[in-house]
N, C-alpha and C positions, 0 to 999 in steps of 0.2 A: 422874468416879474417874480415876485415873492409872495406869499400869502399876505401879508400885511399891504403890499402895494394894490393885491386886487382887491382887498377888502374895503381900501381907500376909493378904488374904482368903481366899485358896486355901491358904495354909498353916495358917491357924487351923481352916478347916473339915475341912482334911485330918487334924487335932491332934484335934478335937472329935468328928468323926463319926467317922471309919475309925481312930482312937486309934495313927496311923502319920505319920511326918514325910512332907512335900512336900520333895525336896531339889532340883529341877531348876525350870526358868522358866515363868511363867504371864505372858501378856500378852494385849492385847487386839488384834486382828486385824481392820480395817476392809474386807478384802478378801473376809471369809467373807460369803456371799450367803445362801446359801440354809439353813443351819447355825448352830445356836447355838454350835456350839463344836467343837475339834479336839485331839483326841488324837495325837500326832506320835511314832510307835514306834524312829524311831530315835534322836532326839533326847530321848526323854520329856517334851517341853514340851508345854503347855497354851496353845492358842490360844482365845480366846475373842471371839465377835461383840460389838460395842460397843453395837448393837441391843437386845439383848437386857436392858441395861439401860435404857437409854435411852428406848425404847419400852414395855416391860412392867415395869420395875420391879426393884427388887432382891430380891423372892422369887423372881423366873423366874430371875434371875442365879445364886441359891444352889443352885437346881435345877439348873441347867445346869451349874456347877462338879461339884456332885456325880456328876453323870453320867461327868463327863469323867475325875472322880478315881476314880471306878471303873474306867473301862478302865485308868487310871495303875497303880495299885496290884494289879489282877490280874495285869496284863502283866508286872510286876516279880516278882509271886510265881508266876510259868510257870502259873497258871489259864485258863479260858476266858475271855476279855477281850471276845470279840464280843457283838454284841448278840442274837446266837440263843443263846448259851452260856447255861446254867443257873446257872453262877456268877455269871454277870453281870448275869442278871435277879433272883437271889435277893441278893445286895449290895446291889443297885440300889433293892428296897424295902425292905431292911433299913436303908438312912441315908436315905430319902425321897427320892430323886433324880429328876427328871424323866425319864420314860421317852422322850419327844418334846419337843423346844423350840419354842414356838409359831411360826409361820412370819412371819419377818420384813415389816413393813409397807414394799413399795415403793413407790416416787411413782408418781404416775398417767403412764402410757405416753406416750410423746411422740408424736405424731400425725403423719403422711406431712407433707413440707414441699414435696415438688415432686411434681407429675405432669405425666407426660409422654403423649404422644398420638400413635400413628401415620399419618402424613399419607395412608397409602393404604387401610390397612384400619380404622383409626377403634381398635387395641387400645390399650388405657389402660394404663399404668406407675406405680405410685406408690413413691416414693422416700423415704427420710429424707436420703440425700446425693445433690449432683450429679453429672449424668453429663454428659460429653464427648460431645457431640452428633456432632462430627466424627469420631468414632472407633465409636459403635453404632448399628446399624440395629435395625429392629423382628425380632422371634425368629420372629413367625410369616409375615410375608410379605417381609421384607428391605427395606423402605420406610423412608423418612427420618422421623427423630422430633421433634416440638418440645416445647418446653417451655409448658405451658398457664399 
């Protein structure tokens, strides 16, 4: 699905579920990591995590869009648009939006690639990035460190 198709889908859902037009921008934002979507108060645009569609399907995507549209329409109507507000909870239940987005599936965490050992005390350091051994010493005893 492209950004243009997402824009059309958001506009259609807004007309069907809220009976109000969506006049701003909706697009996919791959930088969203731990959330399904985001409504921006200043620009009134809606960002959607593309993983909601690829990992969980169109039904989950529609639930996230309805959630963000609740923020959008309530904010523009100067009513309670935050998660804790009764207006938000009531409208969300009325349109059948998702209260919580499912947690995105994260790739397996990369294991430590480098293991360093202090030559004096034996302190072990595990790092994902390389270290310049001429610049650093052991934090415990100030001894030299070597790559294992």
